[in-house]
N, C-alpha and C positions, 0 to 999 in steps of 0.2 A: 226648191229644182236645187240639183247639185249643175253651178255651171259649166265645169270643167265639159258636161257633156255638149252643150250648149256652142256653137260654131258663133262669130262675127257676120257673117253670109244671110244673109237677110233673104228671105223666099216669099213669095205671092202667097196665097192659095183661096180656095173658095168653098163656100159651106152652106147648101141650100140658098146661092142667088146671094150672099153675103160676100164680101172679099174682104181678107184679114192680114197683113205682114208682118210675118212671125221670123224668130229666129233657128235654122235648120239646126240639128241635131251634126253632129259631128260624121258618122255614116252616111246622112244623106249629103251631106257637103262635097263631102270627097266624092259620092255617085257623079254628084251633078258636075264638079271639077274636072271628075276624068271625060265625061262626055261631050265637053268645053272642050277638052287639050288641055286645059290649065295645069301647073305643075298641084302635086299633090304629096302630101309626108307620109314617111313610111307608118306613124303611127295611125291615118284616120287610113288609110290604108286595109290596116289591121284589124280597126274598128268597122271597117265597110265588111270584110271577109266574117268579124264573127256573129253580129248584129244583122245585116242588111238581104235579105232575097229580091231578088229581083222577080216583078208576075207581071203579065199583061199588063203596059201603059205602065208603069214604073216600078216602083220598090215598096213591099214592108219590112218597117224597121222596127226590130225588137230591145232599143239599144236602152239604158236608163231613163234621160231622159220623155223618153217614145210611151216607156212605161209610166212616167210618173201623170203623163202628157193625158195618157187613158187608161187611167188604173182600171185593172182586172180584164183588158183587152190583152189577145195575144199580138199587139204590138199596132199598130200605126201602117192604112196604106197611104202612101205620097204618091199621086201623080205626076210624073214628070213630063212635061213638053220639052222637047229641047228647044224645037223649032221657036217658040215665046221666050227662053230662054237668049237667047243668039239675038236676038233683036237687042236687049238693054245692054249687051255685054259692048256689041260694037259702039 
């Protein structure tokens, strides 16, 4: 996988009752940082605009990293719960 599309931002995700810690892709990192009021680079904002589509309860990402994580899919749905994220930041 091209590490240029992965950020150093680690997120927690769950699937079928199992929890995972994984590196966020750059567009998702940008989206989460904006929601938390943190500074975001211009490059990350452009990646977010190009690859991330907001959906109810989260966002769908079609960046190269997400395409490699789910081959053949139209993108990965990331459920974003800002309330939980703010507890970890404080």
